[in-house]
C-alpha positions in Angstrom: -181.1 87.1 -2.5 -181.8 87.6 1.2 -178.3 88.8 2.2 -176.4 91.8 0.8 -173.2 93.6 1.9 -173.1 97.2 2.9 -170.3 99.7 2.3 -168.3 98.3 5.2 -168.7 94.6 4.1 -171.3 93.9 6.8 -174.2 91.5 6.1 -177.5 93.2 5.6 -180.9 91.4 5.6 -184.1 92.8 4.0 -185.8 93.0 7.4 -183.1 95.4 8.7 -182.3 97.4 5.6 -183.6 100.9 5.3 -184.2 101.8 1.7 -181.6 104.3 0.4 -179.6 104.2 3.6 -176.5 103.0 1.9 -175.3 101.3 -1.2 -175.5 97.5 -1.1 -173.8 94.9 -3.2 -174.1 91.3 -4.1 -171.9 89.1 -1.8 -170.8 87.0 -4.8 -170.0 89.5 -7.6 -169.9 92.7 -5.5 -172.1 94.5 -8.1 -174.8 96.9 -6.8 -178.1 95.4 -5.9 -181.5 97.0 -5.1 -184.0 96.4 -2.4 -187.4 95.0 -3.5 -190.4 95.0 -1.3 -193.7 94.3 -3.1 -197.0 92.7 -2.3 -196.3 89.3 -3.9 -192.7 88.2 -3.1 -190.9 88.4 0.2 -188.7 91.5 0.6 -185.3 90.7 -1.0 -182.3 92.1 -2.8 -181.8 91.8 -6.6 -179.2 92.7 -9.1 -179.9 96.0 -10.9 -179.2 94.2 -14.2 -179.9 90.5 -14.7 -176.8 88.7 -13.5 -175.9 85.1 -13.2 -173.1 85.4 -10.7 -173.9 82.1 -8.9 -174.8 79.2 -11.2 -176.0 77.1 -8.3 -178.5 79.7 -7.2 -182.3 79.0 -7.5 -185.5 80.5 -6.1 -186.0 80.0 -2.4 -189.2 78.5 -0.9 -190.7 79.7 2.3 -189.4 76.5 4.0 -185.8 77.2 2.8 -185.9 80.9 3.8 -187.3 79.9 7.3 -184.5 77.4 7.8 -181.9 80.0 7.0 -183.5 82.6 9.3 -182.6 80.3 12.3 -178.9 81.2 11.8 -177.1 84.5 12.4 -177.0 86.8 9.4 -173.2 86.5 9.2 -173.6 82.8 8.7 -176.3 83.0 5.9 -175.6 83.1 2.2 -171.8 83.0 2.7 -169.7 83.2 -0.4 -167.3 80.3 -0.8 -164.6 80.0 -3.5 -162.9 76.7 -4.2 -160.7 75.9 -7.3 -162.0 79.1 -9.0 -165.7 78.2 -8.5 -167.8 80.7 -6.6 -170.8 79.5 -4.6 -173.1 81.2 -2.1 -173.7 78.6 0.6 -177.1 78.6 2.5 -175.2 78.5 5.8 -171.5 78.4 6.7 -170.3 78.1 10.2 -166.5 77.9 10.4 -165.6 75.1 7.9 -169.1 73.5 8.0 -171.4 74.3 5.1 -175.2 73.5 5.3 -177.3 73.4 2.2 -181.1 73.1 2.6 -183.1 70.9 0.3 -186.7 70.1 0.8 -187.4 67.1 -1.4 
């Protein structure tokens, strides 16, 4: 995931996060996540233990990530709950949800 929440509920991106600066959690399940920054994958956050908190979630391509980056961090990977189903939307501005699909 490319957005986590800090202790105050603020959105945090991998590009602005300072490793160990504060505890961060998944925006969907609110369980702790860790910051990963290696040489193969883009810097991102991951659950400490394998979790499937968003059944709609899948790996993100560079195209998908680049499209999301054009929006403010507060509008990216926004958690939406409807009829008991939780989903992390690519972008949510007010009541408008944008999902990116490159097919």
